[in-house]
N, C-alpha and C positions, 0 to 999 in steps of 0.2 A: 737691567741692573739697577737703575735709579728707582724703579718701582718696587724693588725687592724681589722680583721674580727670578733673577739670576744670582745665585750665591755660590756657584761652582763653575769651574772650567777645566778642560782637559787638553793636554798637549802630548806630542810624541816625546818620550824621554830620550835625551842624549842626541837629538838631531843637530843641535847647534851648541857649541861650546860658549857662544856669545850670550846664550839665554839659558843659564843653569836653572835647575829646579829652585824656586824661591823657598825661603824659610818662613815659618810662622813669625809674624811680627813685621815682615817686610811690607813696605807700603809702595804703591805705584799710582801714578796719575793715569787715568783712563780718558782717552779722547774719543769724540764721536767721529763719524765718517768724514767730516770736513777737517779733522785735526784739531778741533777746539777742545781744550781740557774740560771735562764734565764732572769728574769725581776723583777723589782719592780713596783707594781701597786698601785694606789691610788683609794680608794672608792670615787665615786662622788655622789652616791645616794644609799640609803639603805632603803627599805620599807618592811614592813610585810603586805602582802595582801592575801586574799583568792585566791585559784587557779583559781576561776572563773574570776578574774580580770587580769590574764595574757593575754596580747593581742598579736596580730601577730607581732607587731614591737619588743616587748621584746623577743618573741620566735626567731625571726630572728637575733636579736642582740647577742644571745648566740653563734652565729657563727658555729652552727652544721648543717646548711642546712635545718632547719625546714621551711616548706612552709605553715604550718597551726598550729594553737594552738593544734589541736588534735594530730598531729605528735609530738609536744613538750611534751604533756601529756603522750602519749604512751612511748616515750623514757625515760622520767623521772620515770614513773612507773616501767619500767624494771630496771633502775639504782637504785632507792630507794627500789626496791623489795616490793612494796606495792601499793595499789590503791590510786590514788589521787582524792578525792572527791571535788566537787565545793567549799566546805568550808574548805578544808585543807589549813592551813597557810603556806605560802611560803615566804622565805627571797628572795626578788627580789633586786639584787645588780647590780649596774652599776659601771664601773671602767675605768680608763685610765692607759696606760703604761707611767710611768714617767722616767724609765731608763732601758735600755737593758744591761744585764750583760754578 
């Protein structure tokens, strides 16, 4: 993300009422694996879409090296520990780094 390779992220929609889909303009502090704040990011786009609408560009923009939508789906099924059906709702979020901390 700090190198600009990750400009998108995906989540399962509606899984937690504590984490609603963000709105464009929302800002968040991003921490590294040790909990140290590393950046402030701003949401530039937030859409709720069925998994079948995740395209290759979005998969690549997640910055994880996905070369296909199938690879994206497989990785997210492992992460979410559930099957992602074509109609599974996904929070498709795009963001930009506004400040490095």
